N, C-alpha and C positions, 0 to 999 in steps of 0.2 A: 536457603529456604527449605524448611522441612515439608513432609507430605501434607500435612494438616494445613500449613500456611498456603501451600500452593494450590490445594483444593478449594480453600476458603476464597482465595483470590479469583480462582475459576468461577466459583459460585457467584461472587460479587459482580463479575463481568457478565454472567448469564443473566443475573437479576436486572442489571442496568439495561442490557440489551432487550430483555423481555418487557420491561416497562416502557421502553422507547417504542418498541413494536405495538404494545397494547394501546399506547396513546395515539399512535398513527392510525391504527384501525379504528379506534373509537372516533377520531375525528373524521374519518372517511366513510364510515359504515352508515352514518346517519339514521341510527335507530335499529339497523339490521342486526340481528344476533348471530354471531358466528362462534363456533367452537374454537377455543384457543389450543394451539399446539404448545407442547412443553419441551423441555430438554431432558434427556435421560443420561444419568451418570451411573455407570456400573463399576462397583467395586469388586474385583475378583482376586483370588489368590488361593493358595493351599490351605488347608486347615491349620489354624493356630499362628497365622502371620499377623493378626491384629486387624482384620477387616472390621469386625464389630466395634473395636475400640476406636477406630478411626471415624466410623459413622457416628458413634456416640459423642464424639468431639466435635463433629461438623454439625450435627443437628441443631444445637443451641445457637450456633453462630449464624446460621442461614435460615431466616424465617420462611422462605418458600420452599426449602428442601423438605421432601416428604420421604417417608421410609415405606418401601414395599416389602411385605412379609413373604418369604419364599416358602416353597413346599419342599420337604426333605424326607428321605426314606431312612436317614440315619437315626438312632435312639437319641432322645433328648438327654442333655447334660444337666448336671445341678444348676438350679437357678433359671433355667430356660422355661419359658411359659407358652403353652399352646396357643397359637393364633397371635402371638406378640413377638416371640423370638422366631418361630417357624411354625408352619402347619406340619406336623409330624404324621406322616402316613406310612403304611407298610408298602413294600415293593408292588404288591398286588393291587392295593388301592391306587397307587400313584399310576401304574400302567392303565388301570381301568379309567382314571381321570383323562389321561392322555388320549384313549380311545374314544371317549365321549365328547370331548371339547377340543377342537382344532386350536392350536397355539396361536394362530393368526386372528382368532375370532374376537379378541379383546375382552373376553368374559373373564371374571375373576372365579377361580375354583376354590370353594371352601368346603 
């Protein structure tokens, strides 16, 4: 089984588990509105190993999978789009963002 197949299988398992939990909560909450918890999958690796390729192959296969745009201090590469591929910031801007917004706050920095 290759990496894409393994992550697709993991995603299907998470989606099935999430649907079952959502249904159980819906049946037990009796109209109470609760915030749903999600599952976080982090794809990491050194530059050039195919993280982006892997993610772009997974996104069409998993409807509930969402892509989170990261902030980077590196220069953009040909074809990369601000706010879509990454949020490109200078080192100074990035350090300022960190000083203004605690990472645990749950806020999105743009």
